[in-house]
N, C-alpha and C positions, 0 to 999 in steps of 0.2 A: 719682841717688837722690831720693826723693820728701821725706825728712826726716822721715816718720811711719812706725809700724810696724803691719803689718797683725796682725788679732786673734789669728792662730796664735801669734804673740810675747807675747800678754798674760799668759800664764803665767809668764813672768819678771817681768813688772811687778806681777802679784799678790804673787809671792814677795819681790821687794825692797821693797815698800811695806806689806808685815805685820809688824809689829814685834813682835808677842806670840805669832807661830805659829811653829812648828818646820817642818821640811822635810816632815815627815809630814802636816803639816794642810792641803797645798796640793796639789793635784791637778788633771789636766786636766778632768777631769769638775766639779769644784767652782770654779766663779769668784768674784770678790769683788763686794761690794754698793757702789756707787756713787751718787752723784748726778750726773744728766747735766746738766753745765755749759753745753754748747753742741752744736749740730750743723751742720756745714758741709755744702751739696751742690755737688759739681763736676761738670764733663763736660756741663752742659747746653748744649743749643743751641736750642730751641724751646719748652721748658717753663719756667715760674716757679718760682723755687726754693721760695718758700712754697707752692706747689702740691705739689710733690714731699714736702716735709716733711709737709703734711697726709695724704698717701697713707701715709706710715710710721707715723702715729698716736704717735709719739714728740714729746715735749714737754720743754723744758727745766724743769730742777727736779724731775723726777720719778725715783723710784729705779730704779736698772737695774742687773743684774749681768752682768760682763764677765768671761769669756765667758759666755752664758747664753742661754735660750730665746726671751727678748725679740728679740734679735738676728737669731735664725734665723728667727723668725716675720716679721719686717720684711723679710728679704731673699726669703723664700717668697712674701710678698705681693707684693712687686714684680714677681717674675717671672710672677706670675699674671697679671699686667695685660698681659703681652705688650707692653710699650711700650719695654723696655730689651733690647739685647743683652749687657751685662755690669753687673753690680751688687756692689759690694764696699766693706765697711767698714774704716776705719782709725783709729788713735786718734791725737791730735795732742799730747795733753799730758793731766798729771794734777795737780791742785793740791788737795793736803788730800784731801777725800773727794769732790772733783767731778772728772769726767772728760768731756774734750772729743774729739768723734767727727768724723771726714768720711766722708760717703757718695758714693763716687764712681760715676757710672752713664754708660752710654754709650746714647745713643737709636737707637732703631731708625729707618732712614729710612722717610719718607711718599712715597707714591705720587704722582708727578707727571703722568706721561703713559703712556698704554698703546698701542702698536702692534702691528696684527696683520698678518700676511702668511700667505698661502696660505686666506685666508677671504674670500667674496664681500662685498661693501660691505654689502649689505642685511642680514648676518648678524651683523655686528661688533656693533653695540648689543645685540643680543639676548645675545651671549656676554658681552659686558662686565658687563651686569644680572645675568645668572644666575651669573657668579663673584665679583659684589660688588666690582669692581675699579673703584671710585670716587677721584676725586681726595683725596689726603690720607688714603688708607688705609695702615696700617701695613704694612710689608714683612716678613712673617715665612716662616720655611721652612714652615709648616703652609700657609700662603696660596698659596705657590708650587707646592707639592705637589697640594693640592686643586684648584687651577685646571688644573694639568697632567692630574690623574686625571678631573676632570670633562669637559674638551674631549674626551679620549681615548674615553672610554666614552660619550660623545654621538655621536661618528662611528662607534664600532664598533656601536652599535645601529642605525645607519642602513646596516649592512653593510661599512665600511671597517675590517674587523679589522687592518690594518697602519697604522693612523693613529699617528702619533707627533707629540710636541708636545714643544718646546724652549722654555725661558724663560731670559732673560738680563736682567740689569740694569745700569743703569751710571748715574753721579753726573749729577743736573741742576744744571748751575753757576749757573743763573739763581735758584734758591731754595736756602733754608738745608736741609741735610741731607733732601734731595729725590734721589730717583732716577727714571728713566725705565726701563719695562719693555717688552721687544720680545718677542712671542710669535710664534713659527714653528711653523704647523700644516702639517704633511705627511700629508695624507689618504690617499695611495697609491690602489691601485684597489680598488673593491668587492669584495669576497670572497664568491663564489657557491658553492652546493653543487653540485658538479658530480654526485655520485651519493649515495644513501643505501643501504647494503646490510644485510641482516639475514642473522645467523647462529643456526643451532639452531631456527629456525621450520618446523615440519611442518604444525601444524594449521591456520595462518592463514598466507595467502600474503604475500609481500613487499608485493605492490601493495596489498593492504588495510591492513598495517600503516602503509605510506607515507600512504596515504589519510587515517588516522586522526591524523596530525600536521598539524594545521592551519595552523601557521606557519612551519615549516621543510619547503621542498619544493626538489626537485632538478631542475636545469636542464631543458629540453627546447624544441623550436623552437616557437614560436606561444603560449607562457604570457605572458599579460599581467595576467590578474587576480590573480595572487598572486605577487610576485618571490620568487627563490630565494635571496635573500641570508641570511646566518647571524647570528642575534643568540642569545648564549648565553640569555637569560632565557626567550627565547620556545622556545628548544631544551629547555631543562629542563620547561616546561610540557608540551611535546609528549612527552617522556618518558614523564611521568604519562600522557597520552593513549594512548600505546602500551599501557601496563598496562592501563588502562580498555577498550580494546578487546578485551583477553584476557578481562577480567571479564565483560564483556558478552556473550561467547560460551561462558561457562561455566567457564574457566579461572581459579579463584581464586588459585591458587598461582603464576600466572606471573610472572616476575621478569626484570629484566634484569640480567645478569651482568656486562656491560662494555659500555661504549660509548667510542669513540676517534675523534678528529678529526684527520685525515692531510692534511697540506697537500702539495696538487699544485703550486702554485705561486703566486706574489703575488696571483691572481687567483681560484684554485679550491680547494676543500677536499673530502674525501670523508669521508663519516660512516659508521662501522661499528658496529651494533649487534649484541650477542650476548645471547639470550634463553633461557631455560629455560622450558618452557610449562606442564609438569606434566601433570595428569589434568583432564578434564572433569568437572564436577560438576552435579549436579541439586538442585533444592528438594525437600526432604520435608516434614515436618509443619510448619506455621507458626500457633502458638498465641498468642493475644493475652492479656495478663495486665494486670490493673488497671483495665480498663475497664468504667465502669458507665453512661456517658452513651450510649454508640454500643454495639449488639450486634457479636459476632464476625462474623455474617453482612454488616452495614453496612460494617464495617471491611475484610471481605475483598474487598468489591465495589470500594471505594477503591483497595486494594493492587493489585488486577487479577492477581496471581501465584496460580498454583496448584500444588500437589503433584504433581510429575513434570516441572515446566517447567525447561528449561536453566537452570542459575544463571546470574544477571545482577547482580552487584553494583552496577553503576551504576544500572540499573532500579530494584533494591530501594532504593538512596539517595535516588532521585528520588520514588518513590512515598511515601517517609516523609516527605521535605522536598526540594523542589524549589527550590534556591536560585537558579536561572536565571529563574524566573517567579515575580513578585509574587502573580499570580492563579492558580497551579499547583493542579490536582487531585491534592492529597496528603492524606494524614493529618494533618499538623501545620496546614496551612490549615483542614481539616475542624474541627478544634477550637477553632481560634483564629477562625475566622467566627462560631462559636457561643458567644462569652464565655469561653473557656479560654485567656487569654494565658499563664498560667504552666504549662501543660501542657508535658511533655516525652515523647518517644516515643524509645525506642532499640531497635533490632534487636540481638538477641543470639544468637549461635551456641551452641545446648547440645549439639549432637551432630553429629558427622562422620563416619559410618562409611561404608567404601566410596566411595561415588560420591555419597551423599547427604548432605545438609547439613539438619539440624533448627533451625527457628528459633523465638525467643520474641519477640514484639513486646511489649516491657514499656511500660507507659503510668502515668505519673503526672499524673492529670488536673488536680491543683491546684484552686482554689477559683474558682467562677464570677467573672469579673471583670466590673465596670461602671465607666463614665467618669466620673470626679468634676468635673472641669473641663476645658472645651474653651475655648482662646484661640488667636487668630490675632495675628500679628506682622508688620510690615514695611509696613502697608496705610497709606500716609501721604494719599491722595487717597479711596481708596474706601471707603464707609461701611461698618461692621461689618455692618449688617443684609444689605447686598448678598453679603457673603461666608457668612454663618452661614445665610441662605436656600437656599444652594447645596450646603454640606455636609451630608454624612449621618450625620454624628455628634454626639449632644446629651448634655449632663449627665445623668447618670442611666440613660442607654441601656446596654443590653449591649455589651461590647466586640465589634468585629467588624473584622478585617483587610480583608475585603472591601468594608466601609463606609468605610473610610480610603481604600484604593484608588480607589474609586468618586469621592470627595470630591476627590483630587486630580484626576481627570481633569475633573469638574466646574468646579473653579477654573480648570484650563488652557484650558478651551473658554470662558471669558468673555472671553479675549483682553487682560483687564487685567494680568495677573502673566505674568512669564516662567515657562513651562511646565516648563523645564529646572531652575529652582531652588525648585521648590515642595517643602518637606521637611516632612512629618509627624514630629513628635518625641514620643517617650514618656518622661513625666517622672513622678516620683516613684511608681514601681510599689510597692504594698503587697502581697504575697502573703498576708499574715494577713486583711487587711481585705477583699483582693479588689477593689482601687480602683487606678486609675491617672489620670495627668493627660495631655492630651493637646494638643500645641499645633503650629499650623501657621505655618511661617516663610515667608513670602512676599517677593517683589521686585518691585515694580509697575514694568511697563513702558508705554511710551506709548500711550496710548488715543485718541489724536485724531490726524487727517490733513488735510492741507493740500495742495491740488491748485491751483498757479499755475503757467500755462503761457501761452506764446503762439508763433505760427509763420505761416506763410503756406499757403494752401491754397485751392482752389475759387477763385481769382483774387483773394484779399484776405487781410487778417490775420485770423486767428483766435485770440481771447481767451478763457481758461479759469479760472474762480475756483471751486474746490471747497473745502467745508469739512465734514469729518466729526467729530462728536464722539461718541464710542462709550462713554463714560462720564459722561454728561451728567445734570444734575440740575434738571428743569424746576420742582420746587416752591421753588429758590432763584433763580428767574430775576428776581425785583426785589429780590434783596438784594445790595446792592452790594459787601458783603465778600466774598460767596462767589466773586467774578469773579477768578480767578486761571489762566489770563486769562477763562475761563468758568466758570459753575457746574458742577462735577464731582461724581462720587462716588455716583451713585444706579443706575448702571448702565443710562441709557437711552440711546437712539441718536437724534441728531439732525443730519440732513445738509441741506446747501442747495449747490445747484450751479448756476452761471451760464456760460452758453457763447454767443459772439455773434460773428458775422461780418458781412460785408455781405449774404449769401445766407441766413443763417438764426439764429435766435435759441432757446436752450433754457433754461426756467426749472424747477428741481424741487426740492422741500422735502418731507422724508420726516422722520417720528418714530416711535420704537417705544418703548413700554415692557414688559419682560420679565415683570413681576409686575403684573399690573393689579388693583388693590385692595390689593396687598402681602401676600395670603395665600396665594395659589395660582399656580403657575406658569402663568399664562394670558397669552401674549404680545399685546399690542395694537398694530397698524400702521396709520398713516394716512400717504398719500402723495397729493401734489398735482403737478400738471406742467403745463407749456404749451409747446408747440413751433410754431414758425413757419417755413416754407420759403418764400423768395421765388423767382420764376422769373427764371433769369439766363441770358444769351445772351452772344456775342461778337460786336463789331462788327468792321469791315473792317480795323481795326489790329490786332486780336486783344486788345483789351481787355475786360474782364466789364463788361456793362451789366445793372444790376439793376432791375427794375421790382416796387416794393412793392405795386404795385395788382393783383399777380398771386400770390397766395399760397396755399399749403396750410397750415392749423395744425390741431392737436390738442390739445385740451383733456381732462385726465385727473382722474379722483379715484379713489381705491381705499380701502378699510377692511378688515381682517380680524383676526381671533382664531385663535390657535393655543394649543391646550391639550395639556399633557404628560399621558399616560394611563398606567394601571398595568398594562394589559393590552394585549397578551402579556406584555410587561415595561414597565418605566419608562423605556425608551429611545424609545418609540414617542410620537408628536405628530401629533394630529388637527388641521387647519386648515381654516378657514372664510373665504373673501374676497368681496368684493362689489365691482364695478369698473365705472365708465362711461366710455368716452370718446365725444367729440364730433368727428369728422373734417370739417373745413370746407374746401370747394374755393370759391376766388374767383377766376374767370377764369385757371384754373392747369391746362394742359394738357401733360405730361410724358410722357405714352404709358403710364405706369404704371397710370392708370385710364382707363376709357372717357368719364368726364364730367369735366368741367372748371369746372362750377358746381353749387354743391348743397352736401349733406352727407348723412353717413353717422352713424348711432349704433350704439353697441356696449354693451349692458348684460349683464353676465356674472357668473356666480356659480362660484367654483373651489373644490373639496374635494381636500384632500391628506391623504395617509398617509405619514409618513416615520418613519424609526428611524436615529438616529446612535449609534454605540457607539465613533466612531474616538476616539484619543486617543494619550497624554495630552496633546499640545498641538494647538493649533488650526492652526497654521502649518505643522508638520512631523509628521503623525499616524504612529505606529510601528505602529500595530495596530488593528483594529476595522473596521467599515463603515458606510456612509452609503447609504441608498437613499430615494428619492423617489418616489411614484406621484401624479400630480394629473390631475384630471379638469375641465375648465372647459366650461360651458355658456351658451348664450344661450336666452332663451324661443324656441319655435318658432313664430314669427309667422304663419308662411304657413299654418299650421292654423286660424287664426282669421281669415284674409284671404280677401275674396273675388275678389281678384287672379287673373288667367291667368297664373301663373307660367311654365307651359310655353310659351306663346306668346311671353312676355318674352324668356326665354332662347332660343328658337328664332330669333327675330328679332335679338338680339343678336349670335349666333353667325355670322347670314347676313351681317351688316354688317361684322363684323370679317373675314370672309373676303373681301368686296368690299374692303374697304379695305386687305388685302395685296395683292389683285390689282390694285387702282388704283396702290398704291405700287411695284410691279414695273414697271408702264409710265409711272413718273414722275408720276402723277396721284395727286388726292386725293379724298375724298368729298365732294359737294357740300354746300352749307351745310345743305340742307335733310336729307340723309342723316346729317350730322354732328350735327345736333341732335336726329334721331330717336335716334342711337346713345346719345347723353347721357340723354338722357330714358328710354329703355327700362333703361338700367343704373341710373340713379338710382331708378327704381321698384323694382328688383330689389333694391336694396341700401340702402334708405332705413333699415331697421332690419337690422342684420348676424344672421343667424342660422348657428349653427354649434356644433360641440363638438369638444373637443382634448384628446386622451389622451398623455399624456408619462410616461415612466418614466427614471429614472437611478439608476445603483447605482455604489458606489464601495467597493471592497474593499482593505484594507493588510494587507500581509502581512511580517512581520520576517522576513528570508531569514537574515542574521546580523550581530549588533552592530546598528548604525543603517541598515544598507542595507535599503531597504524596497521592496516592490513593489506598486505601485498598478494594479488591474486595473478598468476602467471600460466600463461596458454602457450604450448610450443608445437612447431609441426616441421617435419622436414622429409622431402621425396627427392631420391636421385632417379633419373628416369634416363632411358635411351632413345634414339631417333629410330635407330634399326635394329628388329629383334635379332637379325642375323649377325649381327655386331655383339649384342648382350651387353650386361651391366659393367662398367668399368671396375677395376679391382681398387681403384682409388677413390678419394672424396667421399668414403662411407661414413655412417654414423655408428659411433661406438657408445652405448648407454650403460649409465650405473655408475656409482661411487663419487667420489669427489670432484670429478671434472676437472682435474688439475692438468690433462694432456690437452687441453684446449690449443696450446701454441705448440704441439708437438705436430709438425707438418711433415714427417717423412713419407708419407704416403697420401698427404692432403686429408687426412681422417679428422672428423670432429668429434671429439670425446663431449659427452652431454652428461651434466651431473643429474644423479638422482640418487639422494642419499638413503642409507639403509641397506645397502647392497654393495657388494664388492666392485672395484673397478671393472668396467667392460663386462660385467657378468649378466647384464641383460641384452647382451648382443647375439643376435641369433647365430646358429651353428649352421654350416653349408650341409646340405643333405648328402652330398657326394664326398667331399673331403673330410666332414666332421671337425672342421676348424671354424674359429669365429672369424670371418671375414669382413665383418661390419654389417650393418642393416641398411636397406634401401629405403626404409621409410620408419618414421618413428613419430609419436607423440608422446606429449607431458603437460601435466596440470600441477600447479603448486597454489597451494595456501599458506602463506608466511604472516603471523602476527608479531611485530616487532614493537620494542618499547626501548627508548634510549636510557643509558644510566648516565652518560655524561656527553656533551656535544662540544667539549672544550677545542680551540685550536690546535693545543698539543695532542690531544688524543680523542677520538670519537668512539666510545662504546655504547654497542646496544645489545641486548638480549633477543633470543627470537624463538618461537615455537613452530613447526610445521607439518602440514600433511603433503604429502606426494603421491604422485601415481603416474605410471607411463610404460611404454614399451616399444620395441623396434621389431622389424620384421624383414624377411629377406625378399619378399615381393609385394606388389599393391594387391595381388589378388588375395592374399592372407592378411591384409591389414584389417585390423576391427579397433575402433577407437576406443571400445568399452572392455576389451580384453586387457586388462591392467596389471601392472605389479605395485603394490602399495606399500607405503612408509610412513612413518610419524617420529618426530624427535623433537629436541632442543638443541640451541646452539648459542654460540657467542661470537661477535664481531668486534675487532679492535682496528681502527683506522689512524695510523700516525703517518703525519707527511712526509717524513722523512723514509718510512719503510713500506708504505702503502696499507694495503688490507690484509690482514691476519684473523684467523678464526678457528674455531673448532665445532664439529657437530657432533652429537650422539643420535643415530638415527636407527629406528628398528624396522626392519622388511619384514612384512606378513606374508611374503609369498616365496616360492622358490624361485631362484634365477633360472637362466635360460641354457646353463652349462650341463653336458649329459652327465657329469659327476654329480649333479645337484637333485637328479631325478629320485623322488621319494626321500629325500633328506630332510623335508619339512621347510617350515621359514627360514629366511636368511638370517634372522634374529638380529642382535645389537652389533652395529657397526661404528667405528670411530673414523672421523674424517677430520684431516685438518686442512684449512682453506688457507692458500697463499696468492695474493695477487689476482683474485676473482673479481667479476664485475659486482656492483653494489647492488 
């Protein structure tokens, strides 16, 4: 025995120590008042005694009633801590008016180690974190039950309806009052829906009803886009979809009488749904009540429902307020885009006679609302003025939901913030004053990129250093305190790229200011570049020999202005650019051009019109479109020249033909003939004259959720003013492959991506020289289905599958937009702010390419393409 008495016996104590009380004065409900003389805590293993005393709130010398509420409150308080498995009070003695108590506790064991069985190693840490199974955690019955329920539910959501979890604990002898936990997970087989059967449906077919269930599908051979696993939450949502399917067809009273899940075996279930369809209804009179801002006619046009139309409850709900589209064309948005934030629109059935339902659309317009304060939060690097010049909401401006949505898109298109986490928050709404505050919560993402790579190619080491600062601040370039590591925050772009090997060198510098002058969205661009290519050859031992006295260099400068305009809408941009390139040859004969010494000059003006409404993010747009039309012109020098270009062209073609004939005989042109050919072409192309028309369009369609279809069309044509001059050997189109040569500007060429074929292999061959000298015209079509795996600021990853087709031609007379080279494949894209876009594509070409060596070879077959720094 313990030698102490529990509190249930203190009634006797109260009776024996009460000298002036009778038996009637002492009851179980009335304790005696004492002074707490002392409190001893026993049973502790890991806690300090003083700590537990502090938890109780009891202190020596305080009055206490025994038995009484103080003791009960302490016991409840200690139990609520979930630190003990047992809590009991005992009295150990009474001296005069003082009582001495003992608090006996039994501590809950703490978690020492967790072991999972039946779970893949890669998922163990995730499960432990999700269930908060950390070392030192107190083991309670609720912890064990919650852990079991969470894991079973998690696997059931993945289709393992028979998942079973058992949890066992055992003492850990290496630590005080600790236990090891073993969790055994038996997933079982995935349970799939073998069949979905409907009963009572006569008006709508079972096939249509099954089709309305977007998440729960029955098995059939070949289904891969939507699994037939059973998930309870999705199934309940699908039952509502069945009701909506009836509501869309006019059966307002349709209901589900019963649904049952029948187990076939451990891997299959059958779903049976019994419905009652009711009668079909039609819309009757639709009256608007309470509207003063818009007329009945205007509201009827937006509603789009007429008397006599088949009743469609889903359509009515969407035309009142479409929650699935933030920019939907519904009556609620109509009011909210015109300043009526506090408006409320409710459709009410006022009559349902026979098969006709009359409605009143009751409108409470509320007070016209204006923006009081507009704030931004979360921009640590980007200056406020860069943000405020892009958003379409200003203090004092009338509230517009459309302006808020547009502002979110514009901020996402900057590329400085994580588009997925841009949150506009409405604050301090005041319906009486008609005011509201607006705050944009932003999360900055990396706006700078670094390219540092090396490798071997072309017979030597190739080194590349690229720096791109997309949120640069040139005004702070001499402010040493602003270097973190470079001046940032003004939204400018500054890029520097250096690339060198034994055979070539590339230098480029680009600067862009999106708001020239700071008042209007006028983008200013300046670009400087210098490229040198040295002639390389192989010696008898196969080593590369480079002669720097034989080189081809291109020096270029371009500047441009692009202005956003308001017509036809404010998504349009008009751009102007002026560029100059000097092509300089020094004893450089590679077969690409007919002259190895001399120079060519290109002075060109480019006019462009573009429209960009894609968004909300720049990396992964969900909706909208981007299209661009550009026209590049050089002056028609031949119109002001006395040169006989017809004779020059004829003589050049004659010498080229002679060169081919000699080559077939193993001979070459004589020095005099070679010199004449070079001199003729030098005269023809001393100043390049051409015009170049290009079109590119991208459309983004949100199929379902974040599954996006990108549709692409491209066209390009390089023309000449004077047929006697002919097409220039520069600025041509090279089609096929990964498109990584987009920035290779040695001859002004444009490399067009068409996956499934080798690089440039869809470029036509010149009939005289039998060389690929670039196409004069090309067209291309693409369909690309994209799905994001993650869109986090640290890395955005999406998978894709594509169909592509295109071709290029030597002249416009041969151009046929339907004579296409086709391909299909899959790919992956990874965007990391510090390194830009990386990706890989596996494409299959269904046709032969245009190289002479490919004739009769058959389809191009599988090709692997690595993507670095491409457009999104």
